[in-house]
N, C-alpha and C positions, 0 to 999 in steps of 0.2 A: 504494500500500500504506500509505503514511503517512497518507493521508486516512481510510482505513477504520479505522485504529487510533484516530485522534483522534475520529472520529465515534462509535465504539463507546465510547470513554472518556467522551465527553460524555453519551451516552445512559445509560451505567452510572451516572454521577454524578447525573444528573437523577432516576433511579429511587430513589436512596437518600433516606430521610426526613431532613429537616433535624434536626440535633441541637439540643438545648436550649442556649441561651446561658447563661452563669452568672447573668444577671439573671432569665431565665425559670425557672431551677432554683430560685432563692430564692423567687420568687413561687409556684411550684408547691408547694413544701413549706409555705410560709406559708398557702396556701389551706386546708389541713387545720386549722391553728390557728384561723384566722378562721371557718371553718365551724362549729367547735365553739362559738365565742363567739356566733355568730349564732343557734345553737340553744341559747341560754343555759339554759333550763330545760325542754328537750324530752326527756322520758323515753320517748317512743314512737319506734318505728322501729328501724333497725339502723345500726351504725357499722362500717366496715371496720377491719382491723388498722392500716392506714396512718394513718387518721384518728385513731385512739386513740393510737398510739405517737408520731406527730409532735406531737400536742397535748401529750403527756406530756413529750417531749424539749424542746420550746420553753418549756413552763412551768418546767421545772427550770432551763434556761439563764437565763430572765428572772429567776427567783427568786434564783439565785446572783449574777447581775449586780446586782440591786437590793440584795442583802445587802452586797456589796462596796462599792457606792456609798453605801449607808446608813451603813456603818461608817466610811468615810472622811469623811463629812459629819456624823458623830455623830447620825444620824437612824435609830434602830433599827426604827422602825415601818414603814418603807418596804416591806420584804419581807413583813411581816405583813399589811399592807393588801392587797398583791397576792394573797397566798395566800387571804385571805378573799374577794376579788373573783372568783377562779377556782374556789372550792370547789364551788359549784353546777354550773358547766359540767363540772368534773372528774367529779363523781358522775353527771351526766347522760350523758356520753360513755361512762363505765364501764358503766352500765345498758344503753345502746344496743349496746355491744360484746358484752355477755352475750346480748342479744337476737339478735345476728348468729349466735350459736352455738346458737340455739333453746333458751336457758336463761333462767330468770327473772332479773330484775335483782338479786334478793337474793343471788345467787352472788358478787357483788363483796365481800360481807362475810366470805367464807371465806378466811382467810389461805393463802397459797402456791397453793392450788388456783385462786384467781382470776387469778393471774399465768400459770399454765399455760393456763387458758382464754383469756386475753388474747393469748397467743402462738399459739393454735390457729387454723387456717383456719376461716372461717365456713361455715355451711350453704349448699350450692349451691341456687340457686333460691329461690322464695318459701317462707317459713315462717310460723308463727302471728303473728309480729311485723312482717311486711311483706315487700316485695320484696327481692331480693338487691341490695345497693348496688354490688357489683362487676360484676354483669351484670343490669341492670334489665329487659332484653328477653328474659330466660331463658324458654324454652318447654320444658316437660317433654315429652320425646319420647313417653312412654307415653300421656300425656293427648292429645297430638296424634294419635297412632295411633287412639285411641279415638274421637276426633272425626271422623276421616276414614272413617267407615263408608260403604260403597257400597250403593246400593239395587239 
């Protein structure tokens, strides 16, 4: 009886997905920040909420740290240089975020409403701006039914 319990426990533990280590979690969150920087001036396509908000979070954290370091070293331009460096990627990820909602990129210029849109889930499936970044293999069931006509 003891053997059955231990073998069931082993099988049960093997079936569980491996959890992310703290190092993998950091890399996982930083990938969104780095993705935005790699798409420096790419205003086409769509950006998921996580990509947009993690980039925003890391940008704020880095800016605050640079401000504190700059003030302690009497170099006030440090944070300003960083802000200028990420200005274009910030606008680009905002435009791509609006595209994920099937809205024009110009919506980022509307105060408050742009924040509401940035918090809203994106359009499921492809839209006029590209494929769904959350589910790139999305197949519209209605289109699939239409394509499966029998002779």
